[in-house]
C-alpha positions as CSV (number, residue, x, y, z in Angstrom):
1,M,-118.0,-11.6,126.0
2,N,-118.8,-13.6,122.9
3,P,-116.3,-13.9,120.0
4,E,-118.0,-11.3,117.9
5,Q,-117.8,-8.7,120.7
6,A,-114.2,-9.7,121.3
7,D,-113.4,-9.1,117.6
8,T,-115.1,-5.7,117.8
9,M,-113.1,-4.7,120.9
10,H,-110.0,-6.1,119.2
11,H,-110.4,-3.7,116.2
12,R,-111.2,-0.8,118.5
13,G,-108.0,-1.4,120.3
14,L,-105.9,-1.9,117.2
15,F,-104.7,1.7,117.0
16,A,-103.6,1.7,120.6
17,A,-101.9,-1.6,120.2
18,L,-100.0,-0.3,117.1
19,M,-98.9,2.8,119.0
20,G,-97.7,0.6,121.9
21,S,-95.7,-1.5,119.5
22,M,-94.2,1.6,117.9
23,L,-93.2,3.0,121.3
24,F,-91.7,-0.3,122.3
25,A,-89.8,-0.6,119.1
26,S,-88.3,2.9,119.6
27,S,-87.2,1.9,123.1
28,V,-85.1,-0.9,121.7
29,A,-83.6,1.1,118.8
30,G,-80.0,0.2,118.3
31,S,-80.6,-3.5,119.1
32,A,-79.3,-6.2,116.7
33,H,-82.6,-6.0,114.7
34,A,-83.5,-2.4,114.1
35,E,-85.2,-3.7,110.9
36,P,-87.9,-6.2,112.0
37,P,-86.8,-9.7,111.0
38,N,-88.9,-12.3,109.3
39,I,-89.6,-15.2,111.7
40,V,-90.2,-18.9,110.6
41,L,-91.4,-21.2,113.3
42,I,-91.1,-24.9,112.2
43,L,-92.8,-27.5,114.4
44,A,-92.3,-31.2,113.8
45,D,-94.9,-33.6,115.2
46,D,-93.8,-36.4,117.5
47,L,-90.1,-36.0,116.7
48,G,-87.8,-37.6,119.2
49,F,-84.9,-35.9,120.9
50,S,-82.2,-37.7,118.8
51,D,-84.1,-38.0,115.5
52,T,-82.1,-35.4,113.6
53,A,-78.4,-35.2,112.7
54,P,-77.5,-32.3,115.0
55,Y,-78.9,-34.4,117.9
56,G,-76.9,-37.6,117.0
57,S,-79.2,-39.3,114.5
58,E,-78.2,-41.5,111.7
59,I,-81.0,-39.9,109.7
60,S,-79.9,-37.4,107.0
61,T,-81.2,-33.9,107.8
62,P,-78.8,-31.4,106.0
63,S,-81.3,-28.5,106.1
64,I,-81.8,-28.8,109.9
65,S,-78.0,-29.3,110.3
66,A,-77.4,-26.1,108.4
67,L,-79.7,-24.2,110.8
68,A,-77.8,-25.7,113.7
69,A,-74.5,-24.6,112.3
70,Q,-75.8,-21.0,112.1
71,G,-77.7,-21.0,115.4
72,V,-77.9,-22.3,118.9
73,T,-78.8,-25.9,119.6
74,F,-80.7,-26.3,122.8
75,S,-80.1,-29.6,124.6
76,N,-82.5,-29.0,127.5
77,H,-85.7,-27.7,125.9
78,H,-89.1,-29.0,127.0
79,M,-92.6,-29.0,125.5
80,A,-95.8,-30.6,126.8
81,A,-95.9,-34.3,126.2
82,S,-98.8,-34.1,123.8
83,C,-99.6,-32.0,120.7
84,A,-102.5,-29.7,121.5
85,P,-101.3,-28.5,124.9
86,T,-97.9,-27.7,123.4
87,R,-99.5,-25.8,120.5
88,G,-101.7,-23.7,122.8
89,M,-98.7,-22.8,125.1
90,L,-96.4,-22.2,122.1
91,L,-98.7,-19.6,120.5
92,T,-99.7,-17.8,123.7
93,G,-97.0,-18.3,126.4
94,V,-99.8,-19.2,128.8
95,D,-100.0,-22.5,130.8
96,S,-102.3,-25.1,129.2
97,H,-104.7,-25.2,132.1
98,L,-105.5,-21.5,131.7
99,N,-105.6,-21.3,127.9
100,G,-108.2,-24.0,127.6
101,V,-106.0,-26.9,126.3
102,P,-104.8,-29.0,129.2
103,N,-105.2,-32.1,127.1
104,I,-106.2,-33.1,123.6
105,P,-110.1,-32.8,123.5
106,E,-110.3,-36.4,122.3
107,S,-108.8,-37.6,125.7
108,I,-110.6,-35.3,128.1
109,P,-113.2,-37.2,130.3
110,P,-116.7,-35.7,130.6
111,V,-116.2,-35.0,134.3
112,Q,-113.4,-32.6,133.4
113,A,-114.9,-31.2,130.2
114,E,-117.7,-29.6,132.2
115,H,-115.1,-27.0,133.3
116,A,-114.5,-24.0,131.0
117,N,-110.7,-24.4,131.0
118,Y,-110.9,-28.1,130.1
119,R,-112.5,-28.0,126.7
120,G,-109.4,-28.8,124.7
121,T,-109.7,-25.7,122.5
122,L,-107.9,-22.4,122.7
123,N,-110.1,-20.1,124.6
124,H,-110.5,-16.3,124.2
125,N,-108.8,-15.5,127.5
126,V,-105.5,-15.5,125.7
127,V,-104.0,-13.6,122.7
128,T,-101.8,-15.4,120.2
129,I,-98.5,-14.2,119.0
130,A,-99.9,-14.2,115.5
131,T,-102.5,-11.5,116.6
132,L,-99.8,-9.5,118.3
133,L,-97.4,-9.7,115.3
134,K,-100.2,-8.9,112.8
135,D,-101.3,-5.9,114.8
136,A,-97.6,-4.7,114.9
137,G,-97.4,-4.8,111.1
138,Y,-96.3,-8.3,110.3
139,H,-97.8,-10.6,107.7
140,T,-98.8,-13.8,109.5
141,Y,-99.1,-17.2,107.8
142,M,-99.8,-20.7,108.8
143,A,-99.7,-24.0,106.9
144,G,-100.0,-27.2,108.8
145,K,-101.6,-28.9,111.7
146,W,-103.7,-26.7,114.0
147,H,-105.7,-28.9,116.5
148,L,-106.8,-26.1,118.7
149,G,-110.4,-26.0,117.7
150,K,-112.4,-26.2,114.4
151,A,-115.4,-24.0,115.2
152,P,-115.3,-20.9,113.0
153,D,-114.1,-18.6,115.8
154,L,-111.4,-21.0,116.9
155,L,-109.7,-21.6,113.5
156,P,-106.3,-19.9,112.9
157,S,-107.9,-17.5,110.5
158,R,-109.7,-16.0,113.5
159,R,-106.7,-16.2,115.9
160,G,-104.3,-13.7,114.1
161,F,-103.2,-15.5,111.0
162,E,-103.7,-13.6,107.7
163,R,-103.4,-16.6,105.4
164,T,-103.9,-20.2,106.5
165,I,-104.0,-23.9,105.6
166,A,-105.1,-25.8,108.6
167,M,-105.5,-29.5,109.4
168,A,-107.7,-29.2,112.4
169,D,-107.5,-32.8,113.9
170,T,-104.9,-34.7,115.9
171,G,-103.7,-36.1,112.6
172,A,-104.7,-37.2,109.1
173,D,-103.4,-39.2,106.2
174,N,-100.4,-37.7,104.5
175,W,-101.3,-38.9,101.0
176,D,-105.1,-38.5,100.7
177,Q,-107.9,-36.4,102.2
178,K,-109.1,-39.0,104.7
179,P,-109.1,-39.5,108.4
180,Y,-106.4,-41.7,110.0
181,L,-108.5,-43.1,112.9
182,P,-112.3,-43.8,113.3
183,M,-112.8,-41.0,115.8
184,Y,-113.2,-38.7,112.8
185,K,-115.8,-39.0,110.0
186,K,-113.6,-37.1,107.7
187,A,-110.2,-35.2,107.6
188,N,-111.0,-31.6,108.5
189,W,-109.0,-29.3,106.3
190,F,-109.5,-25.6,106.1
191,G,-108.0,-22.8,104.0
192,D,-108.5,-19.2,105.2
193,G,-111.3,-20.4,107.5
194,K,-113.2,-22.4,104.8
195,E,-113.3,-26.1,104.2
196,I,-111.1,-27.1,101.3
197,D,-110.2,-30.1,99.0
198,L,-106.6,-31.2,98.8
199,P,-104.7,-31.3,95.5
200,E,-104.3,-34.6,93.6
201,D,-100.5,-34.6,94.1
202,F,-100.8,-34.0,97.9
203,Y,-98.1,-35.1,100.3
204,S,-98.4,-33.3,103.6
205,S,-94.8,-32.0,104.0
206,K,-94.6,-30.9,100.4
207,F,-98.0,-29.2,100.5
208,F,-97.2,-27.2,103.6
209,I,-94.1,-25.8,102.2
210,D,-95.8,-25.1,98.8
211,K,-98.4,-23.0,100.6
212,T,-95.9,-21.3,102.9
213,I,-93.9,-20.2,99.8
214,E,-97.1,-19.1,98.1
215,F,-98.2,-17.0,101.0
216,I,-94.8,-15.3,101.5
217,E,-94.4,-14.7,97.8
218,S,-97.9,-13.0,97.5
219,N,-96.8,-10.1,99.7
220,R,-93.0,-10.1,99.1
221,T,-92.8,-6.7,97.4
222,D,-94.5,-4.7,100.1
223,D,-91.4,-4.7,102.4
224,K,-93.4,-5.8,105.5
225,P,-91.9,-8.6,107.6
226,F,-93.6,-11.9,107.9
227,F,-94.2,-14.5,110.6
228,S,-94.7,-18.0,109.2
229,Y,-95.8,-20.9,111.3
230,V,-95.2,-24.4,109.7
231,P,-96.5,-27.2,111.9
232,F,-95.7,-30.4,110.0
233,Q,-97.6,-33.7,110.3
234,A,-94.3,-35.5,110.2
235,V,-93.8,-37.9,112.0
236,H,-97.2,-38.3,113.5
237,I,-99.1,-41.5,112.8
238,P,-99.8,-42.7,110.2
239,V,-96.0,-42.7,109.4
240,Q,-95.8,-42.3,105.7
241,A,-93.0,-41.4,103.2
242,P,-92.2,-41.5,99.5
243,A,-90.6,-44.8,98.7
244,E,-87.3,-43.1,97.6
245,Y,-86.8,-41.7,101.1
246,T,-87.6,-45.0,102.9
247,E,-85.3,-47.0,100.6
248,K,-82.3,-45.0,101.9
249,Y,-82.8,-46.5,105.4
250,L,-83.7,-50.1,104.6
251,G,-81.5,-52.5,106.7
252,K,-80.3,-49.7,109.0
253,Y,-82.5,-50.8,111.8
254,D,-82.0,-54.6,111.5
255,E,-80.1,-54.7,114.9
256,G,-83.2,-53.5,116.7
257,W,-84.2,-50.8,119.1
258,T,-81.8,-51.4,122.0
259,A,-78.8,-51.2,119.6
260,L,-80.2,-48.0,118.2
261,R,-80.7,-46.5,121.7
262,E,-77.1,-47.3,122.5
263,R,-75.7,-45.9,119.3
264,R,-77.6,-42.6,119.7
265,L,-76.5,-42.4,123.4
266,A,-72.9,-42.5,122.2
267,S,-73.6,-39.9,119.5
268,V,-75.3,-37.3,121.8
269,K,-72.4,-37.7,124.3
270,A,-69.9,-37.1,121.5
271,L,-71.8,-33.9,120.5
272,G,-71.8,-32.6,124.1
273,L,-75.6,-32.6,124.3
274,V,-75.6,-34.7,127.5
275,P,-73.0,-35.4,130.2
276,S,-70.4,-38.0,129.3
277,D,-71.6,-40.3,132.1
278,T,-75.3,-40.3,131.1
279,A,-76.9,-43.7,131.5
280,L,-79.9,-45.3,129.8
281,A,-82.9,-46.0,132.0
282,T,-84.9,-49.3,131.6
283,V,-88.2,-48.6,130.0
284,S,-90.8,-51.2,130.9
285,S,-92.6,-51.1,127.5
286,T,-89.5,-52.0,125.5
287,A,-89.8,-55.5,124.1
288,D,-87.0,-58.1,123.6
289,W,-85.8,-57.8,120.0
290,D,-84.2,-61.2,120.0
291,A,-87.5,-62.8,121.0
292,L,-89.2,-61.7,117.8
293,T,-89.3,-64.0,114.7
294,D,-87.2,-63.2,111.7
295,E,-90.3,-61.9,109.9
296,E,-91.3,-59.7,112.8
297,R,-87.8,-58.2,113.0
298,K,-87.9,-57.5,109.2
299,Y,-91.2,-55.8,109.5
300,K,-90.3,-53.6,112.5
301,S,-87.0,-52.6,110.8
302,K,-88.8,-51.4,107.8
303,E,-91.4,-49.5,109.9
304,M,-88.5,-47.6,111.4
305,A,-87.0,-47.0,107.9
306,V,-90.3,-45.4,106.9
307,Y,-90.1,-43.2,110.0
308,A,-86.6,-42.2,109.0
309,G,-87.7,-41.5,105.5
310,M,-90.5,-39.3,106.7
311,I,-88.0,-37.2,108.7
312,D,-85.7,-37.0,105.7
313,A,-88.5,-35.9,103.4
314,M,-89.5,-33.2,105.9
315,D,-85.9,-31.9,106.0
316,H,-85.9,-31.8,102.2
317,H,-88.9,-29.6,102.1
318,I,-87.5,-27.3,104.8
319,G,-84.6,-27.0,102.5
320,R,-86.9,-25.9,99.7
321,L,-88.2,-23.0,101.9
322,V,-84.6,-22.0,102.8
323,T,-83.6,-22.0,99.1
324,Y,-86.6,-19.9,98.2
325,L,-85.7,-17.3,100.9
326,K,-82.1,-17.2,99.7
327,E,-83.1,-16.7,96.1
328,T,-85.5,-13.9,96.9
329,G,-83.1,-12.1,99.2
330,Q,-85.1,-12.7,102.4
331,Y,-82.9,-15.3,104.1
332,D,-80.4,-13.0,105.8
333,N,-83.1,-11.2,107.7
334,T,-85.0,-14.3,108.8
335,V,-84.9,-16.0,112.2
336,F,-85.6,-19.7,112.2
337,I,-87.0,-21.7,115.1
338,F,-87.1,-25.5,114.7
339,T,-88.5,-27.8,117.3
340,S,-91.0,-30.6,118.0
341,D,-94.3,-30.6,119.8
342,N,-93.5,-33.5,122.1
343,G,-91.5,-36.8,122.2
344,P,-92.0,-39.7,119.8
345,E,-95.3,-41.6,119.6
346,G,-95.1,-44.9,121.5
347,S,-98.5,-46.4,121.0
348,E,-99.3,-49.4,118.7
349,A,-102.6,-48.8,117.0
350,V,-103.2,-52.2,115.6
351,T,-102.6,-54.4,118.7
352,G,-105.0,-55.8,121.2
353,L,-108.8,-55.5,121.1
354,R,-108.6,-52.0,119.6
355,G,-106.5,-53.5,116.8
356,V,-109.2,-55.9,115.9
357,Y,-111.7,-53.1,115.2
358,L,-109.0,-50.9,113.5
359,R,-108.2,-53.7,111.0
360,M,-111.9,-53.8,110.1
361,W,-112.0,-50.0,109.8
362,F,-108.9,-50.1,107.6
363,A,-110.6,-52.4,105.1
364,T,-113.3,-49.7,104.5
365,H,-110.9,-46.8,104.4
366,D,-108.2,-48.0,102.0
367,Y,-105.5,-48.7,104.6
368,N,-103.3,-51.7,104.6
369,L,-100.4,-53.2,106.6
370,D,-98.6,-54.8,103.7
371,Y,-94.8,-55.1,104.1
372,E,-94.0,-54.4,100.4
373,T,-95.7,-51.0,100.4
374,L,-95.1,-49.7,103.9
375,G,-95.2,-46.0,104.1
376,T,-96.7,-45.4,100.6
377,R,-100.2,-44.3,99.7
378,G,-102.8,-46.4,101.7
379,S,-100.2,-47.8,104.1
380,F,-100.6,-47.4,107.9
381,V,-97.4,-47.4,110.0
382,D,-96.5,-46.7,113.6
383,I,-93.2,-47.5,115.2
384,G,-94.5,-48.5,118.7
385,P,-93.1,-48.1,122.2
386,S,-89.8,-49.9,121.6
387,F,-88.5,-47.9,118.7
388,G,-90.3,-44.9,120.3
389,S,-87.9,-45.2,123.2
390,A,-85.0,-45.4,120.8
391,A,-86.2,-42.2,119.0
392,A,-86.0,-40.4,122.3
393,S,-82.6,-41.9,123.3
394,P,-81.0,-41.4,125.8
395,L,-84.1,-40.2,127.5
396,A,-86.7,-42.3,129.3
397,Y,-90.2,-42.9,127.8
398,Y,-91.9,-41.1,125.0
399,K,-95.0,-39.0,124.1
400,F,-97.7,-38.5,126.8
401,F,-95.2,-39.2,129.6
402,A,-93.8,-36.6,131.9
403,H,-90.3,-38.2,132.0
404,E,-87.8,-36.6,129.7
405,G,-88.5,-38.7,126.7
406,G,-92.0,-37.3,126.5
407,M,-91.0,-33.6,127.1
408,R,-87.4,-32.9,126.1
409,V,-87.2,-32.3,122.4
410,P,-84.8,-30.8,119.9
411,M,-84.8,-27.0,119.4
412,I,-82.6,-24.9,117.2
413,I,-82.8,-21.1,116.9
414,A,-80.8,-19.5,114.0
415,G,-80.5,-15.9,112.9
416,N,-78.4,-12.8,112.9
417,M,-78.8,-12.1,116.6
418,V,-77.0,-15.4,117.6
419,A,-73.7,-14.4,119.1
420,S,-72.0,-17.8,118.8
421,A,-73.2,-19.7,115.7
422,G,-73.0,-23.5,116.1
423,S,-73.0,-23.4,119.9
424,V,-74.9,-25.6,122.3
425,S,-77.0,-24.4,125.3
426,S,-77.7,-26.7,128.2
427,A,-80.0,-24.1,129.8
428,F,-83.4,-25.4,130.8
429,T,-86.1,-23.9,128.6
430,Y,-89.8,-24.4,128.4
431,V,-92.5,-24.2,125.8
432,T,-94.0,-20.9,127.2
433,D,-90.6,-19.3,126.7
434,L,-91.0,-19.3,122.9
435,A,-93.9,-16.7,122.7
436,P,-91.9,-14.0,124.6
437,T,-88.8,-14.9,122.6
438,I,-90.5,-14.4,119.3
439,L,-92.1,-11.1,120.5
440,E,-88.7,-9.8,121.6
441,I,-87.1,-10.8,118.3
442,A,-89.9,-8.8,116.6
443,N,-89.6,-5.9,119.0
444,V,-93.3,-6.3,120.0
445,K,-94.4,-5.8,123.5
446,P,-96.3,-8.7,125.2
447,P,-99.7,-8.0,126.8
448,R,-99.8,-7.3,130.5
449,G,-103.2,-8.7,131.6
450,S,-105.3,-7.0,128.8
451,Y,-105.2,-6.5,125.1
452,A,-107.3,-4.5,122.7
453,G,-109.9,-3.8,125.4
454,R,-110.3,-7.3,126.8
455,E,-108.7,-9.2,129.7
456,V,-106.2,-11.8,128.8
457,H,-103.8,-14.0,130.8
458,P,-100.3,-12.6,130.9
459,I,-97.4,-14.6,129.3
460,S,-95.7,-16.7,132.0
461,G,-92.5,-17.7,130.0
462,K,-89.1,-15.9,129.8
463,S,-87.5,-14.6,126.6
464,L,-84.6,-16.7,125.4
465,V,-83.0,-13.7,123.5
466,P,-80.4,-13.2,126.3
467,L,-79.2,-16.8,125.7
468,L,-79.0,-16.2,122.0
469,T,-77.0,-13.0,122.3
470,G,-74.6,-14.4,124.9
471,N,-75.8,-12.1,127.6
472,A,-77.1,-14.9,129.9
473,E,-76.5,-18.6,130.7
474,R,-79.9,-19.3,132.2
475,A,-83.4,-18.4,131.2
476,H,-84.8,-19.3,134.6
477,G,-83.4,-18.7,138.1
478,P,-82.4,-21.6,140.3
479,D,-85.4,-21.0,142.6
480,E,-88.0,-20.6,139.9
481,A,-90.6,-23.5,139.9
482,I,-92.2,-24.4,136.7
483,G,-95.1,-27.0,136.9
484,Y,-96.6,-29.2,134.4
485,E,-99.6,-31.7,134.2
486,L,-101.3,-33.6,131.4
487,G,-103.7,-36.5,131.9
488,G,-102.6,-37.2,135.5
489,N,-98.9,-37.3,134.5
490,A,-97.1,-34.5,136.2
491,A,-93.7,-32.8,136.7
492,L,-92.1,-29.7,138.3
493,F,-88.8,-28.2,137.3
494,K,-86.7,-26.1,139.7
495,G,-83.1,-25.3,139.0
496,D,-81.4,-28.5,137.8
497,Y,-83.9,-30.7,139.6
498,K,-87.2,-32.2,138.6
499,I,-90.0,-34.2,140.3
500,V,-92.0,-36.4,138.1
501,K,-94.9,-38.8,138.2
502,D,-96.2,-41.0,135.4
503,R,-99.4,-43.1,135.8
504,G,-99.6,-46.8,135.1
505,P,-99.5,-49.2,133.5
506,V,-96.2,-48.0,131.9
507,G,-95.4,-45.6,134.8
508,D,-95.5,-46.5,138.5
509,D,-97.8,-43.8,139.8
510,A,-95.1,-42.6,142.2
511,W,-93.3,-39.3,142.5
512,H,-89.5,-39.3,141.8
513,L,-86.8,-36.7,142.1
514,F,-84.0,-36.4,139.5
515,N,-81.1,-34.0,138.7
516,F,-82.3,-33.9,135.1
517,L,-79.3,-31.8,134.0
518,K,-76.7,-34.3,135.2
519,D,-78.9,-37.4,134.7
520,P,-81.1,-36.8,131.6
521,G,-81.8,-40.5,131.5
522,E,-83.5,-40.2,134.9
523,T,-81.8,-43.3,136.3
524,T,-81.0,-42.2,139.8
525,D,-83.9,-41.2,142.1
526,L,-82.8,-38.7,144.7
527,K,-86.0,-38.6,146.7
528,E,-84.5,-40.4,149.7
529,A,-81.1,-38.7,149.5
530,L,-82.6,-35.2,149.3
531,P,-85.9,-35.4,151.3
532,D,-86.0,-31.6,152.1
533,L,-85.7,-30.7,148.5
534,F,-88.3,-33.3,147.5
535,A,-90.8,-32.0,150.1
536,E,-90.2,-28.4,149.0
537,M,-90.8,-29.2,145.3
538,M,-93.9,-31.2,146.1
539,E,-95.3,-28.1,147.9
540,D,-94.3,-26.1,144.8
541,Y,-96.3,-28.5,142.7
542,R,-99.4,-28.2,144.9
543,I,-99.2,-24.4,144.6
544,Y,-98.8,-24.7,140.8
545,A,-101.8,-27.0,140.6
546,R,-104.0,-24.7,142.6
547,N,-103.0,-21.5,140.8
548,Q,-103.3,-23.0,137.3
549,Q,-106.6,-24.7,138.1
550,V,-105.4,-28.3,137.5
551,L,-108.2,-30.8,137.9
552,P,-107.5,-34.4,139.0
553,V,-108.2,-37.2,136.5
554,P,-111.0,-39.5,137.6
555,D,-110.1,-42.9,139.1
556,G,-109.1,-45.4,136.4
557,Y,-108.5,-42.8,133.8
558,D,-107.0,-44.2,130.6
559,Q,-106.2,-42.0,127.7
560,R,-106.7,-44.7,125.1
561,R,-110.1,-45.7,126.5
562,E,-111.2,-42.1,126.5
563,V,-110.4,-41.9,122.8
564,V,-112.7,-44.9,122.2
565,F,-115.4,-43.2,124.2
566,Y,-114.9,-40.0,122.3
567,T,-115.2,-41.9,119.1
568,I,-118.5,-43.5,120.2
569,R,-119.9,-40.1,121.5
570,N,-119.0,-38.1,118.4
571,N,-119.0,-40.5,115.5
572,P,-121.5,-43.3,116.3
573,N,-120.6,-46.2,114.1
574,P,-122.8,-49.3,113.9
575,V,-119.8,-51.5,113.3
576,L,-117.9,-50.1,116.2
577,L,-120.9,-50.3,118.5
578,S,-121.5,-53.9,117.5
579,V,-117.8,-54.7,118.2
580,V,-117.9,-53.0,121.6
581,A,-121.2,-54.7,122.5
582,G,-119.8,-58.1,121.3
583,L,-116.6,-57.7,123.4
584,A,-118.7,-56.7,126.4
585,M,-120.9,-59.7,126.0
586,A,-117.9,-61.9,125.6
587,I,-116.4,-60.6,128.9
588,V,-119.7,-61.1,130.7
589,F,-120.0,-64.6,129.3
590,F,-116.4,-65.4,130.4
591,L,-116.9,-64.1,133.9
592,W,-120.2,-66.0,134.3
593,H,-118.5,-69.2,133.3
594,A,-115.5,-68.5,135.6
595,V,-117.8,-67.9,138.6
596,R,-119.7,-71.1,137.9
597,A,-116.5,-73.1,137.7
598,L,-115.3,-71.6,140.9
599,R,-118.5,-72.4,142.7
600,R,-118.2,-76.1,141.5
601,R,-114.7,-76.3,142.9
602,L,-115.8,-74.8,146.2
603,V,-118.7,-77.3,146.5
604,R,-116.4,-80.2,145.9
């Protein structure tokens, strides 16, 4: 069925869907939300576990802290370790390998992309919560990063959102309408399905909240509830913030990343977010702070200050939305969900051979690395793997990795249904749980294999409403296995245990077993101590991989290299091609001379 036929079937089934929603709503009459609540879903980008004040951070986040004081803070919530797979599962409740987004499209090798479920775009075998809520009478709005497809039938305006502002790529500049990496010819921005130009006073976090308020206000008087999805660019690279926010954190990171990891470990322990005996794992990609020069330490410290400033600025704009809802009388009937798409970014864009080309590209795209203006218009900042590990403290690793630092993220749910405001839940929760949670909050029935006359994958997650209302302590049973895979890195959760494998060169390509509830730092491998459990969970993972149609990555797969290949395939650039050709020739020349030298020594 093509998209146009699917849309036709969708509208034919609309009346039936509405009747089903009405029947479901009547069946839950008398619940805490007889009047459908508004729902605001806020998604930060690449935000680490301990990057906000409710999670032990030194960064000022009063708006997020206020939500935590009125809601439940989840200390054991997991997303995918990369943006698009999380977003696909978040909006559908369906595993990434079935919904078409098992990896970001820029990192999928051609041998996998031949398969229909490995295109990196949200397929039409799933239905989004935006569609379900819209059909049930909600206004549905989105303002922020999409990254689930930019063909007309894949944009959010065709996936259930009534009004949209969508940045369709992995990321973009936060100050100007320009791409942030050479894999894009331009920054792809859309408004209600059409390409748009950004305003002159654009700053991403401000713009997204401006548009969110505009959308809500446009229909405020019709008494219909709204679902508003706000996926920020903060704090995805390029890390950028207004100077007044960065200045608040200058000097705070002068002691380096190890000191920051240790301070945040103490904070999360004091807040009861992790066990009191939690230890820090050694992360192989963390550099020696003391081995840096004074200038290098000064530069790295300010990079982290920009990162903190970007989080602070995001929090400020969240506060603007909250203030608007309070002033217009909508706040009391609004449920807020705040979380991150994955752990912090750990790559360094401008190092190594790739960095040589990027510096050349920066010169033609008005980017600079100047210390004095770090974070402001035209600046390019990333915090790298060492501060990335600190941002995830006390967890191990960061974005892309299946260890806790890549997958465990902050999540706060606040609203009137919360039985114990300000409480902490240590229950294991997963990204696919959010779709059924939102639907239950809205009293909307999830699809059961079909919707509006077409077959769709059923939601696999569990609603978290019983946790919010105090009627349950777990979302998933101790024998329920939940698998995960992305780019060859993999994990499976079962009860309080987790098996995990991360590929090299940062990971060791081996499976490990941890009690991730008692040992969130993943410091004690239990594989040898609990061989039967390890074998059982490995079999569970094989079943998961078979049922969810997980494909193996090709030998030698490297995500960063695939991004380079994607750039060459989709945006052929003479400068890039010449650089790549030059590097290839240099390598061949070096090897030729090395072989000749070896032969001479052997002859002697």
